N, C-alpha and C positions, 0 to 999 in steps of 0.2 A: 843628252840631246844638245846639239849646238844651238846657240841663240844670239840674237843681236843684243849688244850690251850698251849701246849709246850711239850718238852721232859722232862720226869720225871727222866730218868736215863738209863744207859746201864748196863746190868747184864750179866756176862759171867764167865765161869769156868776157873780157873787157878790152877796150881799145889800147890802153897803156897800163900794163900790170904794175910797173914801178910807181907810177903816179897814184894808182889806187892803193897800193900798199902804203905809200907815204901818207895818204889821206887817213887810212885806218890808224896809222901810228900817231899822226898829229891830232886828228880830231877825236878819235876814240881811245887813244892811248894803248892800243894793242899791237904787238908785233911778234915776229918769230922768224926762224930760218927760212920757212917756206911760205910765209904770209902771216897775217894776223893769227895768233895762236892763243887759245884759251885753255889754261891748265885746270884740271880737276882730278879727283882722287878716289872715285868710286870703285875702280878696278885695282886688283892687286899688282898690276904692272907698275914698274917704276916710271913716274911722271907721265901718266896717261894724259892725252890732250885732244881737243877738237881743233880743227883748222879751217880757215877760210883761205882758199888758194885761188890765184888769178892767172889766167892764161891769155896770151895774145891771140892765139887761134884756137880752133876747137878740135884739132886732131886727136887730143887725148879724150875728148868727150864723145867723139864718133865711135860707133854708129848711132849713139844717142841723139835725140832731137831736143831742141829748145835752148841750146847754148849753155847747159849746166849739167852737172852730175851730182848724185847724192852718194856720199861715202858713209857707210855704216860700219861701226866697230862690231866685231864678232869675237867670241871667245875661242873658237876652234874653226879656222877657215876650211881645213880639209874636210871635217865632218859636215860643215854647212854646205859645201859643194856637193858632197855625197847625198845629203838630204834633198837638195834642190834637184839634182839629176834624177833621184828616185821619184820625184814628183813630176818629172817630165820637163823641167825648166832647162832651157838652153843656156849653159854657162859658156860665155864667149871665150874666156881665157882665164888662166890663173898663173901666178908667179910668186916665187919666194925671193924677195929683194934683200934679205939679210936683216934689215931693220923691221921687216914685217912681211906677212903673207897676204896676197891679194887675189881676188877673183872678181870677174865682171859679168854682168847680165843686164838685160833690158827689162823694164817694167812693162805692163800691158800698154802703156801709152808711148813707149819708145824712149823713155828716159833711162839713161845709163845709170846703173847702180854699181858702186864699187864696194866690195866687202873687204874689210881690213882687220887682220889680227896683228896687233902691235906686239913686237918682241921686246923683251926687257932690255934696258940699256946695258951695253957691255961693261 
């Protein structure tokens, strides 16, 4: 059975993503290629991480509401999508980006949830 294995990241809209990333780097001492990145190692994947990512507009968050999205790590995205669909959940879309598999859905309050299966580093 597929399961959520941890938080993949928090995504939210800000006025100036670069300034926010700079603040996270300078004030909190965290940075990464896509925004502040926190490394952890509970998964067998090479360098699993959680991410705080900033967006200038909310196109990526839509059709979710509230200006943010929750990214949840999963161990098997395809199996999770099948489980969700079997329960009658509307999966908005899915994609294999090479560095990971993704699927998107809305929670009951309209908050967009992104499921993410991280691929091992090449």
